[in-house]
VOVOSE-770576 format. One record per residue (C-alpha): residue in one letter; x, y, z. Coordinates in steps of 0.02 Angstrom, whole numbers, plus 50000, padded with zeros to 5 digits. Layout:
# VOVOSE-770576
AXYZ;...
# end
This chain:
# VOVOSE-770576
M480995065149933;A482645066750029;A482855061150210;Q483935053050342;S483825033850330;K483665019750452;I484465008150325;E486015001150407;W487195003250258;T486765021150211;E486465037750296;S485155046850183;T483985043350041;W483665053449884;N482165049549770;P482105058749606;V481095043749544;T479725034849642;G478635020149599;C479055003449515;T478394987249448;K478804969649503;I479994959249394;S480664944649502;P480294935549665;G481194947349776;C479894960649730;K478424950949802;N478314959949972;C479084976349916;Y479344988150066;A479345003249953;E477674998749888;R476944997550064;M477725014350109;A477115022649948;K475365017549987;R475495025250160;L476225041350093;F474845042249960;A473505039850100;M474385053850199;G474205065750047;Q476105066950016;A476195076849851;N477585066449773;Y476605050949799;A474985057449713;K475195042649589;G475475030449733;F476695017049675;N476575021449491;L478195027149415;A478515045649425;M480005057249399;H480295072249510;E481315085949425;H481125097449577;V482165086249690;L483615083149570;E484735096149645;V484405092149829;P486075083349861;L487035098949794;K486285108749942;W486955095950070;K488705102250107;K489065089250239;P489725073450153;Q488425059450162;T488165041850102;I486585042549997;F485495028149940;V484785033949769;N482975029149734;S482565018749884;M480755020449828;S481075015149642;D482335008149520;L483295020949414;F483495008549272;H481665004549255;K481225003349070;D480055017949089;V481325029749158;P481965039849004;E483835038448971;N483985057648981;F483275057449155;I484595044849208;H485905056649141;K485205070449244;V485305060349401;F487125055849357;D487565073749319;V487005078349499;M488045064349571;N489565069449476;S489315087149523;S489335083249712;P490925072149730;W490965075049922;H489505063249936;T489495044249908;F487985038549807;Q487375020649815;V486315015849661;L485434998549668;T484474989849526;K483604973849478;R483644979349297;A485474974149269;E485314971449081;R484764989649054;L486074995149171;A487444986549068;E486714993848907;V486595012048970;S488215011249074;K489365015148929;R488565032048902;L488645037149085;A490005046649178;W490595035949328;G491365046949461;K492255036749600;N490875043049719;I489555032449628;W489325015049689;M488315003549575;G487424988049642;V486254974349589;S485004964249693;V485144945249691;E483784936349793;N484144918449739;A485174907849620;D484134911749465;Y484674929449462;K486584928049481;I486674933149300;R486384951149362;I488104951049433;D488854947549259;F487934962849189;L488544973249340;R490374968349294;K490114975449122;T489844992849195;R491275005849214;A490765009249400;Q492305010149509;V491355002349654;R490234987949616;F489134979149750;I487834965349771;S486354966249883;F485804948749924;E484164955249996;P482874949050025;L483884932950020;I482514919849994;S483464904649951;N485214897549940;V486234906949808;G487604893849791;K489374897649731;V489594915949679;N490954923349568;L491494939449658;E492814944649537;N492814963649515;I491514965149655;D491934977149793;W490544974049920;A489164962149970;I487624964850077;V486534950650149;G484904953150225;G483244944450262;E481534950750213;S480524960550341;G478694964250360;P477064954850386;Q477324941950253;A479264940350273;R480014924750202;Y481264914250291;L483194917550289;S484194901850331;P485734904950438;E486644892850320;W486354903950170;A486944919650257;A488534910950327;D488914902850157;L488974920250072;R489974927550217;D491264913550194;Q491364916250006;C491634934850038;L493034931150162;A493844918650038;Q493784930949893;K494244945950001;V492614955549973;P491954967150115;F490374959150192;F488944967750272;F487564958150360;K486054969750370;Q484734959750461;W483814943550489;G482174952550455;G480514943950492;V478944951550566;N479974959950706;K481614963450630;K482254973750781;K481984958750892;A482824947050764;G484334958150762;R485824957650646;L487064946250728;L487804932650623;E488644918750723;G488874929950874;R489484945950791;T489044960650679;W489754962350505;D489874980050445;E491224979650319;M491194993250182;P492264997950035;Q493565010850074;V493565024949948;E494305042249974;L493175056349920;M493415074549884;S493185087950018;V491865101749996;
# end
């Protein structure tokens, strides 16, 4: 439920919630769903419900035991702002994040409307980065909901980027990630879509991270965009242990 991660923009994952339901086109080939099915087949206790939503109280305090500062992706196997996650459980997750200010926590959601509604009742330490996923132009509204939160670091994950997003208002946005879909049914990522978002980030002075081209063999496809890697990150000073 907590482990080192191969995701390029983080170091570890922490999953106090697992399981989810699909709400938009970006969910179609969900990697977390595929992984949950494998873990269920392997008899992993925390995936006894497969990809059905489940809360795991017993892993809530895991980050408090990690004394070495880490960048932690929260709920890589779910969505903390899913409608069936009780608000009191969201508060418990935030309590842990605020109690371990030496870590950086990256929370990502597609449920931006619920995020904006709950946000005003949450404590936003500067070590909590909040992001929304935007897979195509139809879901840019999520960025407006993100802007309504009190998170001190706000980011957008354009992944899987499945069509041209068009012009994006990056006001009060601190970071952008772009990536293609990976896996057996991966959808195409046009170089023009990725380069356009990169150029908009440069113009609006937003750190840009190009994660991957994706595809059936994402390692072979690599992560060079126009001949170079883009690994820019927000710069935030954290407290020592």
